[in-house]
C-alpha positions in Angstrom: 12.9 -10.2 14.7 11.4 -10.2 18.1 7.4 -10.8 17.8 7.0 -11.1 21.7 8.1 -7.9 23.5 5.0 -6.4 24.0 3.3 -6.9 27.5 0.3 -6.0 29.0 -1.3 -3.1 27.3 1.3 -3.3 24.5 0.8 -7.1 24.1 1.2 -7.9 20.3 1.6 -3.7 19.5 5.1 -4.3 19.1 7.4 -5.1 16.0 10.9 -5.5 17.6 14.5 -6.1 16.1 16.8 -7.4 19.1 20.0 -7.5 16.8 22.1 -5.5 14.8 23.4 -6.6 11.5 24.5 -4.4 8.8 24.0 -6.7 6.1 20.3 -6.7 6.8 19.3 -3.1 7.1 16.8 -3.1 4.6 14.4 -5.4 6.6 13.9 -2.8 9.5 14.1 0.3 7.2 11.0 -1.1 5.2 8.6 -2.8 7.7 9.3 0.2 10.4 8.9 3.0 8.0 7.2 5.8 9.4 4.3 7.9 7.5 0.8 9.7 7.5 0.0 9.0 3.7 1.1 12.4 3.2 5.0 11.7 3.4 6.7 8.4 4.6 10.0 7.7 5.6 12.3 4.9 5.5 13.7 4.1 8.9 17.0 4.3 8.4 19.5 4.2 11.4 20.4 7.6 12.7 24.3 6.6 12.0 25.3 5.9 8.6 26.2 2.7 6.9 27.5 1.3 3.5 24.6 -0.7 2.8 21.7 1.7 4.0 19.0 3.3 2.1 17.6 6.3 3.1 14.0 6.9 2.0 11.7 10.1 2.2 8.8 10.7 -0.4 6.0 12.9 -0.5 3.3 11.5 -2.1 1.8 12.4 -5.2 5.5 14.4 -6.2 6.5 12.5 -9.2 9.2 13.6 -11.5 10.6 12.2 -14.7 13.9 12.4 -14.3 15.0 11.6 -18.3 13.0 11.6 -21.3 14.0 7.5 -21.5 12.5 6.8 -17.8 9.2 7.1 -16.2 8.0 9.4 -13.7 8.5 8.2 -10.0 8.6 9.4 -6.3 11.7 11.3 -6.0 13.3 10.8 -2.8 13.7 14.1 -1.3 16.5 15.4 1.1 17.4 13.6 4.3 16.7 14.7 7.5 17.5 11.1 9.4 21.0 11.1 9.6 22.8 12.5 12.2 26.7 12.3 12.5 27.6 11.0 16.3 30.8 11.4 17.2 32.3 10.3 20.7 35.5 11.5 21.9 36.2 12.0 18.3 35.4 8.5 17.0 32.1 7.8 15.0 29.3 6.1 16.5 29.7 2.5 14.2 28.4 -0.5 15.5 30.3 -2.6 13.0 33.1 -1.3 15.6 33.4 -1.7 19.7 30.7 -3.8 21.4 27.1 -4.0 21.3 24.9 -4.8 24.7 21.0 -4.7 25.0 20.3 -3.6 21.2 16.6 -3.3 20.4 14.7 -1.4 17.8 10.8 -1.4 18.4 7.9 0.0 16.2 5.0 0.5 18.2 2.0 0.1 16.1 -0.4 1.5 18.4 1.8 5.0 18.5 3.6 5.0 15.4 6.8 5.6 17.4 10.1 3.8 16.4 12.3 3.4 19.9 15.7 2.3 19.6 18.1 1.6 22.3 21.6 -0.1 22.9 24.7 0.4 25.1 28.0 0.8 22.9 31.3 0.0 24.1 34.4 1.4 22.6 37.9 2.3 23.6 36.9 1.6 27.2 34.0 4.0 27.6 30.6 2.7 27.4 27.9 5.1 26.0 23.7 4.3 26.4 22.3 5.8 23.5 18.0 6.0 23.1 16.4 7.6 20.2 12.7 7.9 19.4 11.2 9.1 16.2 7.7 9.5 14.7 5.9 11.1 11.5 3.1 12.8 12.8 -0.4 11.5 12.4 -1.9 14.9 13.1 0.7 17.5 11.5 0.9 16.1 8.0 3.9 18.2 7.5 5.9 16.8 10.7 8.3 14.5 11.5 10.5 14.7 15.0 13.7 12.6 16.1 14.7 12.4 19.6 18.5 11.3 20.7 19.6 10.7 24.2 23.2 9.9 25.0 24.6 9.0 28.4 29.0 8.1 28.6 28.3 5.7 32.0 32.0 5.2 33.0 33.8 8.3 31.7 33.6 11.9 30.8 33.1 12.1 27.0 33.0 15.0 24.3 30.1 14.5 22.4 29.5 16.0 18.7 26.4 15.6 16.4 26.3 17.0 13.1 22.7 17.6 12.0 20.5 19.2 9.1 19.4 18.7 5.8 21.1 16.2 3.1 20.2 16.4 -0.2 23.1 14.6 -1.5 20.9 11.4 -1.8 19.1 10.1 -5.0 17.0 7.3 -6.4 19.2 4.7 -7.1 21.5 7.2 -8.9 18.7 9.2 -10.3 19.0 13.2 -9.3 15.8 14.5 -9.5 16.3 18.0 -7.9 17.7 21.0 -8.8 19.2 22.3 -5.9 17.8 25.8 -4.5 18.9 28.1 -2.0 19.9 27.1 1.4 19.9 29.2 4.7 20.1 28.7 8.8 18.1 31.5 9.9 19.3 32.9 13.4 21.5 30.0 13.6 18.6 27.8 14.4 16.0 27.3 12.0 17.5 25.6 8.8 15.7 25.5 5.3 16.5 24.2 2.3 14.5 24.7 -1.1 14.7 22.3 -4.0 12.8 22.0 -7.0 12.1 18.8 -9.1 13.6 18.9 -12.6 10.6 18.2 -14.4 7.6 18.5 -13.0 8.7 21.9 -11.5 7.5 21.3 -7.8 9.3 23.4 -5.3 10.0 21.7 -2.1 10.5 23.9 1.2 12.4 21.4 4.2 12.9 22.9 7.6 14.5 21.5 10.6 15.3 22.8 14.0 16.9 21.5 17.1 16.6 21.8 20.8 19.0 20.3 23.2 19.2 19.3 27.2 21.5 18.5 29.8 19.8 15.9 32.5 16.6 17.5 31.7 17.5 20.9 31.9 17.2 23.2 28.5 20.4 24.2 27.3 22.2 26.5 24.8 24.7 25.4 22.5 26.1 28.0 19.9 26.8 25.4 16.8 29.1 25.9 14.1 27.4 26.0 10.8 28.0 24.6 7.6 26.8 24.7 3.9 28.2 22.3 1.2 26.6 21.0 -2.0 23.2 20.0 -1.4 23.8 19.9 2.3 23.3 22.3 5.4 24.0 21.5 8.6 24.8 22.7 11.9 27.2 21.0 14.7 26.9 21.0 18.6 29.7 19.9 20.6 29.6 19.1 24.2 31.8 17.7 27.2 29.5 15.3 29.1 30.4 13.9 32.4 29.8 10.2 33.4 26.1 9.7 34.1 24.8 12.8 32.5 22.2 12.6 29.7 22.8 14.6 26.7 19.7 15.2 24.5 18.8 16.4 21.2 15.4 17.0 19.7 15.2 17.4 15.8 11.8 18.9 14.7 12.1 18.8 11.0 9.1 19.9 8.5 8.2 19.3 4.5 5.8 21.7 2.4 5.5 21.9 -1.4 3.9 23.9 -4.1 1.8 20.9 -5.0 0.1 21.0 -1.7 -0.3 24.9 -1.1 0.1 26.6 -4.5 -3.8 25.1 -5.7 -4.2 27.2 -2.5 -3.3 30.4 -3.9 -0.2 30.4 -2.5 3.4 31.5 -3.9 6.6 29.9 -3.3 7.7 33.3 -1.0 4.4 32.9 1.1 5.0 28.7 1.5 8.6 29.9 3.0 6.9 32.2 5.5 4.4 29.7 5.8 7.1 27.2 6.7 9.2 29.0 8.7 6.2 30.1 11.0 4.8 26.4 11.2 8.2 25.2 12.5 8.5 27.9 15.0 5.2 26.7 16.4 5.9 23.1 16.5 9.8 24.1 18.2 7.5 26.0 21.1 5.3 23.0 21.8 8.5 20.5 21.7 8.8 16.8 20.9 6.5 15.3 23.9 3.5 17.4 22.9 3.8 16.9 19.2 4.0 13.3 19.9 1.0 13.3 22.6 -1.1 14.7 19.5 0.1 12.4 16.9 -0.7 9.5 19.5 -4.2 11.0 20.0 -5.0 10.3 16.2 -3.7 7.0 16.3 -5.9 6.2 19.5 -8.8 7.6 16.9 -7.9 5.3 14.2 -7.4 2.3 16.1 -10.8 2.9 17.7 -12.1 2.5 14.2 -10.2 -0.3 13.1 -8.8 -2.4 15.7 -9.3 -6.6 14.7 -9.1 -8.9 18.0 -8.1 -12.2 17.7 -8.3 -14.8 20.3 -5.9 -17.2 18.4 -3.5 -20.2 19.8 -0.8 -17.8 17.9 -0.3 -14.8 19.3 1.5 -13.6 15.8 -1.8 -13.7 14.2 -3.1 -10.9 16.1 0.5 -8.6 15.6 0.1 -9.8 12.1 -3.1 -7.9 11.1 -2.1 -4.6 13.4 1.1 -4.6 11.5 -0.8 -4.8 8.3 -3.6 -2.0 9.3 -0.6 0.0 10.7 1.0 0.3 7.0 -2.4 0.8 5.5 -2.5 4.2 7.4 0.8 5.3 7.0 1.0 4.7 3.0 -2.4 6.1 2.0 -2.8 9.6 0.8 -6.3 9.9 2.6 -5.7 14.1 2.4 -6.0 14.3 -1.5 -7.7 12.3 -4.0 -5.2 13.4 -6.6 -2.9 11.0 -6.0 -3.5 7.1 -5.0 -1.1 4.1 -3.2 1.9 3.0 -4.5 2.7 -1.0 -4.4 5.4 -0.2 -2.3 3.5 2.2 -0.2 5.9 4.8 0.9 8.8 2.5 2.0 11.0 2.1 -0.8 12.0 2.8 -4.1 10.2 -0.4 -5.6 7.7 0.1 -8.6 8.6 4.1 -8.5 5.5 5.1 -6.2 3.0 4.0 -9.1 -0.5 2.7 -8.3 -1.6 -0.6 -9.6 -5.0 -2.8 -9.6 -3.5 -3.5 -6.0 -5.3 -0.3 -4.7 -9.0 -1.4 -6.2 -8.9 -5.0 -5.6 -6.8 -5.4 -2.5 -6.2 -2.3 -0.3 -9.5 -0.2 -1.0 -12.2 -3.0 0.2 -10.2 -2.6 3.7 -11.2 1.4 3.6 -14.8 0.6 2.4 -15.7 -1.6 4.9 -13.9 0.5 7.5 -13.2 4.0 6.8 -15.3 4.9 3.6 -14.6 8.5 3.8 -11.1 7.2 2.8 -12.0 4.5 0.1 -14.1 7.6 -1.5 -10.8 9.9 -1.8 -8.9 6.2 -3.5 -12.2 5.9 -5.7 -12.2 9.7 -6.6 -8.2 9.4 -7.6 -9.6 7.4 -11.0 -12.1 9.8 -11.7 -9.0 12.4 -11.8 -6.8 10.6 -13.8 -10.0 9.7 -16.4 -8.3 12.3 -18.5 -5.4 9.5 -19.1 -7.4 6.9 -19.0 -9.2 8.2 -22.2 -6.0 9.3 -23.5 -4.8 5.7 -23.4 -7.7 4.4 -25.1 -7.3 7.0 -27.8 -3.7 6.1 -28.4 -4.3 2.6 -28.7 -7.4 3.0 -30.9 -9.9 2.5 -28.7 -12.7 4.2 -27.2 -13.7 5.3 -23.7 -11.5 4.8 -20.7 -8.7 2.6 -20.6 -6.9 2.9 -17.7 -3.1 2.8 -17.3 -1.7 -0.2 -15.8 0.5 1.8 -13.8 -0.5 5.1 -12.4 1.2 8.2 -10.9 0.6 11.8 -10.9 -3.7 12.3 -11.9 -2.5 13.5 -15.2 0.2 11.4 -16.0 -1.5 8.6 -18.1 0.6 5.7 -18.4 3.7 5.3 -16.5 4.6 1.5 -16.8 8.6 1.2 -17.7 9.3 -0.4 -21.1 12.1 -2.6 -20.2 12.9 -4.5 -16.9 15.1 -7.4 -15.6 17.7 -9.3 -17.6 16.5 -12.4 -20.0 18.8 -15.1 -19.3 18.8 -16.7 -22.5 19.5 -13.2 -24.6 21.2 -11.3 -21.7 18.9 -8.4 -23.0 16.5 -6.5 -20.7 13.3 -8.2 -21.0 10.3 -6.1 -22.4 7.3 -5.3 -20.0 4.5 -5.3 -21.8 2.1 -5.1 -18.8 1.3 -1.2 -19.8 0.5 -1.8 -23.4 -1.4 -5.3 -22.7 -2.3 -5.8 -19.2 -6.1 -4.1 -19.4 -8.2 -6.1 -16.9 -7.3 -3.1 -14.4 -10.1 -1.0 -16.3 -12.9 -3.5 -15.1 -11.0 -3.8 -11.8 -11.5 0.3 -11.2 -15.0 -0.4 -12.4 -15.8 -3.4 -9.9 -14.1 -1.4 -7.0 -16.3 1.7 -7.6 -19.4 -0.5 -7.7 -18.4 -2.3 -4.4 -17.9 1.0 -2.7 -21.3 2.2 -3.7 -23.0 -1.1 -3.1 -21.5 -1.1 0.5 -21.3 2.7 1.4 -24.7 3.9 -0.6 -22.9 7.2 -1.7 -25.1 8.4 -4.2 -23.2 11.9 -4.6 -20.3 10.1 -5.3 -21.7 8.2 -7.8 -23.9 11.0 -9.7 -20.5 13.4 -9.8 -17.8 10.9 -10.5 -18.7 7.0 -10.2 -21.5 6.4 -12.9 -19.4 8.3 -15.7 -16.5 6.0 -15.0 -18.8 2.8 -14.7 -19.8 4.0 -18.5 -16.9 5.0 -19.8 -15.1 1.5 -19.0 -18.2 -0.1 -20.8 -17.6 1.8 -23.8 -13.8 1.0 -23.7 -14.6 -2.6 -23.5 -17.2 -2.3 -26.4 -14.7 -0.8 -28.7 -11.7 -3.8 -27.2 -13.8 -6.5 -28.3 -12.7 -8.3 -31.8 -15.2 -10.4 -33.8 -14.3 -14.3 -34.5 -16.2 -14.6 -37.9 -15.5 -18.5 -37.2 -17.1 -18.8 -34.2 -19.7 -15.9 -34.5 -18.4 -14.2 -30.9 -16.4 -11.9 -29.7 -13.3 -12.5 -28.3 -10.4 -10.4 -26.6 -7.1 -11.0 -27.9 -3.1 -10.3 -27.1 -3.6 -9.6 -23.4 -2.0 -10.5 -20.0 -4.6 -11.6 -17.4 -3.6 -11.6 -13.6 -1.1 -14.1 -14.5 1.7 -12.4 -16.0 3.8 -15.5 -16.6 1.5 -15.8 -19.5 1.7 -12.8 -22.1 0.3 -12.3 -25.3 -2.9 -14.7 -24.5 -6.2 -14.7 -26.2 -9.4 -14.9 -24.1 -7.9 -14.9 -20.8 -10.9 -15.9 -18.8 -10.7 -13.3 -16.1 -10.6 -10.3 -18.5 -13.4 -11.9 -21.1 -15.8 -12.5 -17.8 -14.7 -9.1 -16.1 -15.5 -7.1 -19.5 -18.7 -8.9 -19.8 -19.6 -8.1 -16.2 -18.5 -4.3 -16.8 -20.8 -4.3 -19.8 -24.0 -5.5 -18.0 -23.1 -3.5 -15.2 -23.5 -0.6 -17.6 -26.3 -1.6 -19.0 -28.5 -1.8 -15.9 -27.2 1.7 -14.4 -28.5 2.8 -18.0 -32.0 2.3 -17.1 -31.9 2.6 -13.4 -30.5 6.4 -14.2 -32.7 7.0 -17.2 -35.8 6.5 -15.0 -34.9 7.7 -11.5 -32.0 10.7 -12.1 -33.1 12.0 -15.6 -31.1 15.2 -15.3 -27.8 13.3 -14.5 -28.8 10.9 -17.5 -29.3 14.0 -20.1 -25.7 15.1 -18.6 -23.9 12.1 -19.2 -26.1 10.8 -21.9 -24.9 14.4 -23.7 -21.2 13.5 -22.7 -20.8 9.9 -23.6 -23.4 9.4 -26.1 -25.0 6.6 -24.0 -28.5 6.2 -26.4 -26.0 5.0 -29.2 -23.4 3.3 -27.0 -26.4 1.3 -25.4 -27.2 -0.6 -28.4 -23.7 -1.6 -28.8 -23.3 -2.9 -25.4 -26.6 -4.7 -25.8 -25.6 -6.5 -29.0 -22.0 -7.4 -28.1 -22.4 -8.4 -24.2 -24.5 -11.4 -25.5 -21.7 -12.1 -28.1 -18.7 -12.2 -25.7 -16.8 -15.6 -25.6 -16.8 -17.1 -21.8 -14.7 -19.8 -21.4 -16.9 -22.6 -20.0 -15.6 -25.5 -17.3 -14.6 -28.5 -19.5 -16.8 -31.7 -19.2 -14.3 -34.2 -18.1 -12.9 -32.3 -15.2 -14.5 -28.8 -14.8 -11.4 -26.8 -15.6 -12.3 -23.5 -17.0 -9.3 -22.8 -19.6 -7.1 -19.9 -18.2 -6.9 -18.4 -21.7 -7.0 -20.2 -25.3 -3.5 -22.2 -24.9 -2.7 -22.8 -21.4 -3.8 -26.1 -21.2 -2.1 -27.0 -24.2 1.0 -26.1 -22.8 4.0 -28.3 -21.3 3.6 -29.5 -18.0 7.0 -29.6 -15.7 8.2 -30.6 -12.5 7.3 -27.2 -10.3 8.4 -29.0 -6.9 11.7 -27.2 -6.6 10.0 -23.6 -7.3 7.0 -24.3 -5.2 9.4 -24.7 -2.4 11.7 -22.0 -3.1 12.9 -19.5 -0.7 13.0 -16.5 -2.7 10.5 -15.6 -5.2 11.4 -15.6 -8.9 13.6 -18.8 -8.7 12.1 -19.9 -12.0 14.0 -17.3 -13.9 17.3 -18.7 -13.0 16.5 -21.6 -15.0 13.9 -20.3 -17.8 13.9 -16.9 -19.6 10.1 -15.4 -19.7 9.6 -16.2 -23.2 10.2 -20.1 -22.0 7.7 -19.6 -18.9 5.0 -18.5 -21.8 5.2 -22.3 -22.9 4.8 -23.9 -19.6 1.9 -24.9 -17.6 2.9 -22.6 -14.5 1.2 -19.5 -13.1 2.9 -16.4 -11.1 -0.2 -15.7 -9.4 -4.1 -16.2 -8.8 -5.9 -15.5 -11.9 -8.9 -18.1 -12.2 -9.1 -17.6 -8.4 -9.5 -13.6 -8.6 -12.7 -14.1 -11.0 -13.9 -16.5 -8.6 -13.9 -14.4 -5.9 -15.2 -11.3 -7.6 -18.0 -13.0 -9.3 -18.5 -15.6 -6.5 -22.0 -16.4 -7.6 -21.2 -16.9 -11.1 -19.7 -20.3 -10.3 -20.2 -23.4 -8.4 -18.3 -25.0 -5.4 -17.6 -28.0 -7.4 -16.6 -26.0 -10.6 -14.0 -23.9 -8.2 -12.6 -26.8 -6.3 -11.9 -28.3 -9.6 -10.0 -25.2 -11.0 -8.4 -25.1 -7.3 -7.3 -28.4 -7.6 -5.7 -27.7 -11.5 -4.2 -24.4 -11.1 -3.3 -24.2 -7.4 -0.5 -26.8 -8.0 0.8 -25.1 -10.9 0.8 -21.4 -9.0 4.0 -20.4 -7.7 2.7 -17.7 -5.5 5.9 -15.2 -7.1 3.5 -11.9 -6.4 2.4 -10.8 -2.9 -1.1 -10.8 -3.9 -1.4 -14.3 -4.5 -1.7 -16.1 -1.2 -4.3 -13.7 0.4 -6.7 -14.6 -2.4 -6.0 -18.2 -2.3 -6.8 -18.0 1.5 -10.2 -16.5 0.6 -11.0 -19.2 -2.0 -9.6 -21.8 0.7 -12.0 -20.5 3.0 -14.8 -20.5 1.0 -14.2 -23.9 0.0 -14.4 -24.9 4.2 -10.8 -26.0 3.7 -9.8 -24.3 6.9 -6.2 -25.8 7.6 -5.1 -24.7 3.9 -6.6 -21.4 4.6 -4.9 -20.5 7.6 -1.7 -21.7 6.1 -1.8 -19.4 3.4 -2.8 -16.7 5.8 0.3 -17.6 7.7 2.3 -17.0 4.7 0.8 -14.1 3.6 1.5 -12.3 6.8 4.9 -13.6 7.0 5.7 -11.7 3.5 7.0 -8.4 5.2 6.8 -9.3 8.9 8.1 -13.1 9.0 12.0 -14.1 9.8 13.4 -13.6 6.5 15.5 -10.8 6.1 15.7 -10.0 2.9 12.1 -9.8 1.2 11.2 -6.2 1.8 14.6 -4.6 0.8 12.5 -2.4 -2.0 9.6 -1.9 0.3 7.0 -3.6 2.1 4.3 -5.3 0.0 1.2 -3.0 -0.1 -1.2 -5.4 -1.7 -0.4 -8.2 0.6 -1.0 -6.2 3.6 -4.6 -5.2 2.4 -5.0 -8.8 1.4 -4.6 -10.2 5.3 -7.6 -8.2 5.8 -9.4 -9.9 3.2 -7.8 -13.1 4.6 -9.7 -12.6 8.2 -12.8 -10.4 7.1 -14.0 -11.9 3.8 -12.0 -15.3 4.3 -12.4 -16.7 7.7 -15.1 -14.3 8.8 -17.0 -14.9 5.4 -18.1 -11.0 5.1 -19.1 -10.1 1.5 -21.1 -7.9 -0.7 -23.0 -10.1 -3.3 -25.1 -8.3 -5.8 -25.3 -5.3 -3.2 -26.5 -7.6 -0.4 -24.5 -8.4 2.9 -23.4 -12.0 3.8 -21.3 -13.4 6.7 -20.9 -17.3 6.6 -17.9 -17.4 9.0 -15.4 -20.4 8.7 -12.9 -19.6 11.5 -9.8 -21.2 11.3 -9.4 -24.2 14.4 -6.9 -22.2 16.2 -8.9 -19.4 16.3 -11.4 -19.2 19.3 -12.8 -15.9 18.8 -12.4 -12.4 16.3 -13.9 -9.4 16.9 -13.6 -6.5 14.0 -15.4 -3.3 13.2 -18.0 -3.3 9.9 -19.3 -0.2 7.9 -22.4 -1.1 6.0 -24.4 1.5 4.3 -22.7 4.3 6.6 -23.9 2.3 10.0 -21.1 0.9 11.9 -21.3 -2.5 13.0 -19.2 -4.7 15.5 -19.1 -8.3 14.2 -17.9 -11.0 16.7 -17.4 -14.5 15.3 -16.4 -17.6 17.6 -16.6 -21.2 17.2 -20.6 -21.4 16.4 -21.8 -18.1 17.2 -22.5 -14.6 15.0 -23.0 -11.8 17.0 -23.7 -8.4 15.1 -24.0 -5.1 16.8 -25.3 -1.4 15.9 -23.0 1.3 17.0 -25.0 4.1 16.5 -28.7 5.2 16.3 -29.4 4.9 12.9 -33.2 3.5 12.2 -31.7 1.9 9.5 -32.9 -2.3 9.5 -29.5 -4.0 8.4 -30.6 -7.2 6.7 -28.0 -10.0 5.9 -27.8 -13.3 5.4 -25.8 -16.2 7.1 -25.6 -19.7 5.3 -28.5 -19.0 3.4 -30.9 -17.2 6.2 -32.0 -13.7 6.3 -31.7 -11.8 9.3 -32.6 -8.0 10.1 -30.6 -6.4 12.5 -32.2 -3.7 14.7 -29.5 -3.0 17.4 -28.1 -6.7 18.5 -28.3 -10.3 17.2 -26.8 -13.3 18.2 -26.7 -16.2 15.3 -25.7 -19.7 16.0 -24.0 -21.0 13.0 
């Protein structure tokens, strides 16, 4: 990987691969994924290789392949493969000689450029391609390929079309539909998902030119099982450039039927759409997409003056992927744990969205955060169904969510147990229940930061109350101790299953109930009509009595007197302690399971990821710095960071404790999970939550931005090798620019709003009118 290719206006905007290795295809396929939130396309090379993975996903189009499997995003028919033959030889970089190879992702424009010279059987060819998924026209992707034989005439043949001979690791999600080629030019393929019955209309067309002049070639037409394509063939003289533009579209009944259209109408719509795109051409369509990217970057770009230039590239890489993975266009779908870059986690949404991805949007593009928050309202039926199925009341959110009506979709069986040789049971879907208070927290954080009353009245308050109803029903009375417990759960640390009183879960359930009690009174006095509606629907009056009775009796683990360590759960501190040095220094996550089964790991003081640290992050004011440090010193050495979520949380907490060196080290490690030089970390897709976490490292950690009890706090702790960071922030609907240098904080209001922005810096309150500079 080359991180320094960008220069001048593109400095720290280019992620580059500067050599070709067919054993490492997955790295750039994933990290150079293209998308626009509606769809994502894994960036496989144009030519085919044995170990490639071609994935193209459309948000929200989940399908269940078999009754014994869970629903997943189906891998739709592929546009990206081109069979290129030069003088009868297939373009194959495993053969011949390669010179000047590069593949560049331009984060600024969302364009991939691939260029090289290939020498085979005495002829040298220059190859250059560009591709993009439009941020302006959500249904559109386009590819341009230019081939120039440099030292001899060559016959160039390109086979291109739509290839439905793809699957999800062998699972075929589609019934094959009609295929057609209109006027030898516009190629159509229809497919229908086997279970969810979503119709896909995919279309593509081509435009050819020689030395810049458009040409017409009568193509050969081919149809086969799940495949339709055309073949263009031309004799090209030495020095002549043959160019093929390929413009493709995807439309589905999931997008358009709810607008009243039938499949017949969608086919007509798609054909007209493609004809219009074809008339505009690659360059015009690309410029429109670039304009949209410019708007996004104007709203979110973070500028870092660091001694390490990689830091600037890292945050732009993270923000690029946050945009391409997030379905901002439709609240009926969430963000997958691998975005739209691979089959990992099947496109399902976890707590990753609420705690690691949504904060970026809440503070930067609140309209997108609102859509993500509304997604949880859309899934409320499934949450209520899950609670009822498990014998509880209220809303119990699924650990893994897919389409809004699907409910719980966590797989039941996972990796092999090295002791038994059987598949390990995945208990998360049954007992990892903190997701319910995570959802409540994210909605409340969104509300506090944006003051979006309309959202809360229509959606948010109902969720906050219904999650409290769940927790009240979930509590278990311990007669001996005269207190309520939460037994048999998995906390954020997934290496500890079937534990009682996970501290994070207990404290957050307690917080959730108190929040419901607070808003009961507030809404009853300030919004009586809304209160009456919700009271009738959720029986708030009777539930309030239950909440007040139970919340004061919930067991909340306290710091031990001897060392201020809070028990992560009832038994963690009594488990065996082993030497974890080998696993702390691992090159690949999960190496612990080469030596131990999950049952054995459950009996060792070892953690997968941040657990107590997440609690200190969310409920910051609840715990003293001394308690945080004591728990850091106890738990961090036992934490393997085997989850990509873990490093960023620890980074923020290290910043809170003013350990700048540790915080920066954790930030760098987090930023290298996908973007770093390890060529195998991203084969199954990028790590969506860690990318949101990188933003949190900078804004919530180094810059000290935090929403505490509805108030804005900015306590900067810049890394020693950073001179300055500048970033946008939206607070109560007002766009701010925050600038932090070594000892000066500058806050500027970028609007004519009359609202006085109140915030604190290291305990001192300030009120912003237009601009303020504060030494700290």
